C-alpha positions, 0 to 999 in steps of 0.5 A: 214374369208373374201372374196373380190368379185370383179366381179360377187360376187358383184351382185351374192352372193350364199354362206352364210355371216355374214356381207359384207362391200364396200371397196378396196384393193390396187396395182390391177386393174380389167380387162376382161383378163380371158377366161371363157370356162364355167360361160360366154362362151363355150370351142369353144367360150370362154367369157370373165370375170374379174380378177385382173391384179398387176398395176405399181402403187402400189396405184391403187385401185379396189372396190368391196365387202367384206364378212365375212364368218361365221366361221361354213361355212368357209370349205364349202364356200371356197369348193364351190368358189374353184369349182366356180372359179375352171378355173384359178384362185387361192386364195391370202390374201390381205389387205382390205380398208373399205369405212367406214374410221372408220373401219381399213383395215384387211386381206381377200382373193380373187381369181385371174386369174393369168397371168400363167394360160391357161384362162388368155387372157393378154392385149386386147383391149376394142374393141377387147373384146367388139366383143367376148362379144357380141357373148358368152354364157355359163351355166350361161347365155350370157356374155353381162349379166355378163358386164351389171350386173357388171358395173351397181353394180359398178355404183350403189354401189360404184360410186366414182370407177375409172373404165374406162376399165370396163365402156369403154368396157360396152359402146364398147359392147352396141355399137355392139349391136346397130349397129347388132340391125340396121343391122337386 
């Protein structure tokens, strides 16, 4: 079994795995349109985390990391991830395309915050998202930390990835933080 990480699972892997490989899935885009009321926000002040949204372009790519789960750890890992991704995410099977073109595409599992879940916020501008991200904090820490870690991980491990939403949001959050520090 393989699991695809496109958000915090790129930089915060808390389950055992045999191997990992960088690659992409097709037909989706990564968006910060999922509210987080636990990890990166609270019920009173939800943060925003990444989810995958179907793209109009079937060739659109979301880059991430695929983890091969040892066969004796599959049930425990799924139980762990089902709990970790409990606020609106569901499992789906998709085809993963390894960056190493010598390896064939294969099936894996992703967790997606679907549009019909109560935590899906829908299309939101990067400026509006930045206002939320700067203010939100949950049991896993500040929402800014999630965003910055994800942006840095994508830059470091997938520098060729086309991630305008992620990087525009990162710039908008940094600008807000600079403005807040200037005013203080």
